[in-house]
C-alpha positions as CSV (number, residue, x, y, z in Angstrom):
1,X,-23.8,0.8,-8.7
2,X,-22.8,5.0,-10.0
3,X,-19.2,3.5,-9.4
4,X,-19.3,0.3,-11.5
5,X,-18.5,2.1,-14.8
6,X,-15.3,4.5,-13.2
7,X,-14.1,1.9,-11.2
8,X,-14.4,-0.2,-14.8
9,X,-12.7,2.1,-16.9
10,X,-9.9,3.2,-13.9
11,X,-9.2,-0.7,-14.1
12,X,-9.6,-0.8,-17.7
13,X,-6.9,2.0,-18.0
14,X,-4.9,1.7,-15.2
15,X,-3.6,-1.6,-15.2
16,X,-2.4,-1.9,-18.6
17,X,-0.3,1.6,-17.3
18,X,0.9,0.1,-14.5
19,X,2.3,-2.7,-16.1
20,X,3.8,-0.9,-18.1
21,X,5.5,1.6,-16.1
22,X,7.1,-1.6,-14.5
23,X,7.9,-3.9,-17.4
24,X,9.0,-1.6,-19.9
25,X,10.7,1.2,-18.0
26,X,13.2,-0.8,-15.9
27,X,15.5,2.1,-16.6
28,X,18.1,2.7,-13.1
29,X,16.4,0.2,-11.3
30,X,12.9,1.1,-12.5
31,X,12.7,4.9,-11.0
32,X,10.1,5.2,-13.4
33,X,8.3,3.4,-11.2
34,X,9.6,4.2,-7.4
35,X,8.7,8.2,-8.5
36,X,5.1,7.3,-9.1
37,X,5.7,5.0,-5.2
38,X,6.6,8.6,-4.0
39,X,4.2,10.7,-5.8
40,X,1.4,8.2,-4.1
41,X,2.7,7.7,-1.1
42,X,3.0,11.6,-0.8
43,X,-0.9,11.9,-2.0
44,X,-1.5,9.1,0.7
45,X,0.3,10.8,3.4
46,X,-1.4,14.1,2.6
47,X,-5.2,12.4,2.8
48,X,-3.7,10.8,5.7
49,X,-2.8,14.2,8.0
50,X,-6.4,15.3,6.7
51,X,-8.2,12.6,8.1
52,X,-6.2,12.9,11.6
53,X,-7.2,17.0,11.7
54,X,-10.8,15.6,11.5
55,X,-10.3,14.2,14.8
56,X,-8.2,17.3,15.7
57,X,-5.0,16.1,15.6
58,X,-3.2,18.6,13.4
59,X,-0.4,18.7,11.3
60,X,1.0,20.8,9.1
61,X,0.4,19.2,5.2
62,X,4.2,20.0,4.1
63,X,5.3,18.3,7.4
64,X,3.1,15.5,6.7
65,X,4.4,15.3,3.0
66,X,8.0,15.4,3.7
67,X,7.4,12.9,6.5
68,X,5.3,10.3,4.8
69,X,7.9,9.9,1.8
70,X,10.7,9.4,3.8
71,X,10.3,5.7,3.6
72,X,10.2,5.2,-0.5
73,X,12.2,8.6,-1.4
74,X,15.4,7.2,0.7
75,X,15.2,3.2,-0.6
76,X,14.8,4.9,-4.3
77,X,17.9,6.9,-3.7
78,X,19.7,3.6,-3.1
79,X,18.3,1.4,-5.8
80,X,18.0,4.0,-8.8
81,X,21.1,6.0,-7.9
82,X,23.4,3.1,-6.3
83,X,24.1,5.3,-3.4
84,X,25.0,1.8,-0.6
85,X,24.8,3.5,2.4
86,X,22.2,2.2,4.4
87,X,19.7,5.7,4.1
88,X,16.9,4.5,5.2
89,X,17.8,4.0,8.9
90,X,19.1,7.0,8.9
91,X,16.1,9.5,7.6
92,X,13.7,7.6,9.8
93,X,16.0,8.6,13.1
94,X,16.3,12.3,11.4
95,X,12.3,12.2,11.2
96,X,12.2,11.2,15.0
97,X,14.5,13.7,16.0
98,X,12.4,16.1,14.0
99,X,9.1,15.3,16.0
100,X,10.5,15.2,19.3
101,X,12.7,18.3,19.4
102,X,11.0,21.0,16.9
103,X,7.7,20.9,19.5
104,X,9.7,21.5,22.8
105,X,10.1,25.2,21.6
106,X,6.2,25.8,20.8
107,X,4.1,28.1,22.8
108,X,2.4,27.2,25.9
109,X,-0.4,26.3,24.1
110,X,1.1,24.2,21.4
111,X,3.2,22.4,24.3
112,X,-0.6,21.1,25.6
113,X,-0.9,19.0,22.7
114,X,2.8,18.0,22.4
115,X,2.1,14.1,22.5
116,X,-0.9,14.3,20.0
117,X,1.1,16.1,17.4
118,X,4.0,14.4,18.2
119,X,2.2,11.2,18.3
120,X,0.6,12.4,14.6
121,X,4.1,13.0,13.1
122,X,4.8,9.3,14.1
123,X,1.6,8.1,12.1
124,X,2.6,9.8,9.2
125,X,5.9,9.0,8.8
126,X,5.0,5.3,9.3
127,X,1.5,4.9,7.2
128,X,1.6,4.6,4.2
129,X,4.9,5.4,3.5
130,X,7.4,2.7,5.7
131,X,5.0,0.2,3.9
132,X,5.3,1.5,0.3
133,X,8.8,1.4,0.7
134,X,8.8,-2.5,0.4
135,X,7.5,-1.7,-3.4
136,X,10.8,-0.1,-4.1
137,X,12.8,-2.1,-2.2
138,X,11.6,-4.9,-5.0
139,X,12.9,-3.4,-7.7
140,X,17.1,-5.2,-5.8
141,X,15.5,-8.6,-6.9
142,X,16.6,-10.0,-9.9
143,X,13.6,-9.9,-12.5
144,X,12.3,-7.2,-10.4
145,X,9.6,-6.2,-13.1
146,X,7.9,-9.7,-13.1
147,X,8.3,-10.1,-9.3
148,X,6.2,-6.3,-9.0
149,X,3.6,-7.2,-11.3
150,X,2.8,-10.1,-10.3
151,X,2.1,-8.8,-6.8
152,X,-0.1,-5.6,-8.1
153,X,-2.2,-8.5,-9.9
154,X,-2.1,-10.4,-6.4
155,X,-3.5,-7.0,-4.8
156,X,-5.9,-6.4,-7.7
157,X,-7.2,-9.5,-8.0
158,X,-8.1,-9.7,-4.5
159,X,-9.7,-6.0,-4.5
160,X,-11.7,-6.2,-7.6
161,X,-13.3,-9.9,-6.9
162,X,-13.9,-9.3,-3.5
163,X,-16.0,-6.2,-4.8
164,X,-17.7,-8.3,-7.6
165,X,-18.5,-11.7,-5.3
166,X,-19.7,-9.1,-2.3
167,X,-21.7,-6.9,-5.3
168,X,-23.0,-10.8,-6.5
169,X,-23.5,-13.2,-3.9
170,X,-22.8,-11.1,-0.6
171,X,-25.9,-9.2,0.0
172,X,-27.3,-11.4,3.1
173,X,-23.7,-11.5,5.0
174,X,-22.7,-8.0,5.2
175,X,-22.4,-6.5,8.5
176,X,-19.8,-9.0,9.6
177,X,-17.2,-6.5,10.7
178,X,-18.5,-2.9,11.9
179,X,-15.5,-1.0,10.5
180,X,-16.8,-1.4,6.6
181,X,-20.2,-3.0,7.2
182,X,-20.5,-3.1,3.6
183,X,-18.0,-6.0,3.6
184,X,-19.4,-9.5,2.9
185,X,-18.0,-13.3,3.2
186,X,-18.2,-14.2,-0.2
187,X,-16.5,-10.9,-1.0
188,X,-13.3,-11.8,1.4
189,X,-13.0,-15.5,-0.3
190,X,-13.7,-14.1,-3.7
191,X,-10.4,-11.9,-3.2
192,X,-8.4,-14.4,-1.7
193,X,-9.4,-17.2,-4.1
194,X,-8.1,-14.5,-6.9
195,X,-5.3,-13.5,-5.5
196,X,-4.5,-17.4,-5.0
197,X,-4.8,-17.7,-8.8
198,X,-2.7,-15.5,-9.4
199,X,0.3,-16.9,-7.2
200,X,-0.4,-20.1,-8.5
201,X,-0.2,-18.6,-12.3
202,X,3.1,-16.4,-11.3
203,X,4.6,-20.2,-10.4
204,X,4.1,-21.6,-13.7
205,X,3.9,-18.5,-16.2
206,X,6.6,-15.8,-14.8
207,X,9.7,-18.1,-15.2
208,X,12.5,-18.3,-13.3
209,X,11.9,-15.6,-10.9
210,X,9.8,-17.6,-9.3
211,X,11.3,-20.9,-8.7
212,X,10.6,-21.7,-5.1
213,X,13.5,-23.1,-3.9
214,X,11.6,-24.3,-0.1
215,X,8.6,-25.7,-1.1
216,X,6.9,-27.3,-4.1
217,X,6.4,-24.5,-6.7
218,X,2.5,-24.5,-6.6
219,X,2.5,-24.5,-3.3
220,X,4.8,-21.5,-2.7
221,X,2.6,-19.8,-5.3
222,X,-0.8,-21.2,-2.8
223,X,1.0,-19.6,0.2
224,X,2.4,-16.5,-1.1
225,X,-0.8,-15.3,-3.1
226,X,-3.0,-16.5,0.3
227,X,-0.8,-14.5,2.8
228,X,-1.2,-11.4,0.5
229,X,-4.7,-11.6,-0.2
230,X,-5.1,-11.6,4.0
231,X,-2.3,-8.9,4.0
232,X,-4.5,-7.1,1.1
233,X,-8.0,-7.4,3.1
234,X,-6.4,-6.0,6.4
235,X,-5.1,-3.0,5.0
236,X,-8.3,-2.2,3.2
237,X,-10.3,-2.9,6.7
238,X,-7.7,-0.6,8.6
239,X,-8.3,2.3,6.3
240,X,-12.3,1.8,7.0
241,X,-11.8,2.1,10.3
242,X,-9.9,5.5,9.8
243,X,-12.6,6.6,7.9
244,X,-15.2,5.4,10.0
245,X,-13.8,6.9,13.4
246,X,-13.2,10.5,11.6
247,X,-16.8,10.3,9.7
248,X,-15.9,10.3,6.0
249,X,-16.6,7.9,3.2
250,X,-13.6,8.5,0.8
251,X,-10.3,10.0,2.4
252,X,-10.7,12.1,-1.3
253,X,-11.8,12.5,-4.6
254,X,-9.0,12.0,-7.3
255,X,-9.4,8.9,-8.3
256,X,-12.8,8.3,-10.4
257,X,-14.9,5.2,-9.0
258,X,-12.4,4.9,-6.1
259,X,-12.4,8.0,-4.3
260,X,-9.1,9.3,-2.6
261,X,-5.0,8.0,-2.7
262,X,-5.3,6.1,0.1
263,X,-8.4,4.0,-0.4
264,X,-6.3,2.5,-3.6
265,X,-3.0,2.4,-2.3
266,X,-4.5,1.2,1.5
267,X,-4.7,-2.8,0.5
268,X,-1.3,-2.3,-1.7
269,X,0.3,-0.6,1.7
270,X,0.4,-3.2,4.1
271,X,0.6,-6.0,1.6
272,X,3.8,-4.9,0.4
273,X,6.0,-5.7,3.7
274,X,4.3,-9.3,3.5
275,X,4.9,-10.3,-0.1
276,X,8.1,-9.3,0.2
277,X,9.4,-11.2,3.3
278,X,7.8,-14.4,1.5
279,X,9.2,-13.8,-1.9
280,X,12.6,-13.9,0.2
281,X,11.9,-16.9,1.7
282,X,10.8,-18.8,-1.3
283,X,12.3,-17.9,-4.2
284,X,15.5,-16.1,-3.0
């Protein structure tokens, strides 16, 4: 109950702020939003590196930060600065090259941990950065502001409705998933229904950017909302499993009522590529 007021304040203040960035700062293919994604990804990567450190899997924070932002930074260079060379595969090849080669020249003690340290580097390079990069990729859609806003509303609606439904109706059905025993069936159902409603509403209220070309509009919206909600829920559970395996409650304490940055973007990160793919299939 202590988290209710901070959580509501973050929702009341944060959602309009994000909506403003998405809708009213479209300059240079939403550069302001892309920078926001890079910032959140960097902080999330640092928190993920700290979680790995709890398991004795060490990676230097500076290395984690640089590897973590490769995905969204490279796509920002493409979308916001008009660079046509596909940078994303290049930077990931360079990142992998660094991880494999830089540790070869370490001391004998460090070489004994070569596999673990290299695996940690690859993990930080992929999560959450490679997933969050798909939000930057959405800026290349026509009407990108409305597309991204619909995506974020689906995820936020899923998270908020799941929390509210679980608090109100889910007290007797918790413990179904050991990674997050406080989650309930009613919470999952409430979150999915909320995302479906947002998906259906996007087809109705957001105009031509959600004009489906392969399915009836309402069907496309329902499917997009449902799949985005499932991916968002799985993202939340996956991060819960990471924290539980490391014996921590929150990934950090930067965001009142929610914990760390990774606690905030866990659902967004896994849902982003799913939403992007579905939008590509149904609406372009």
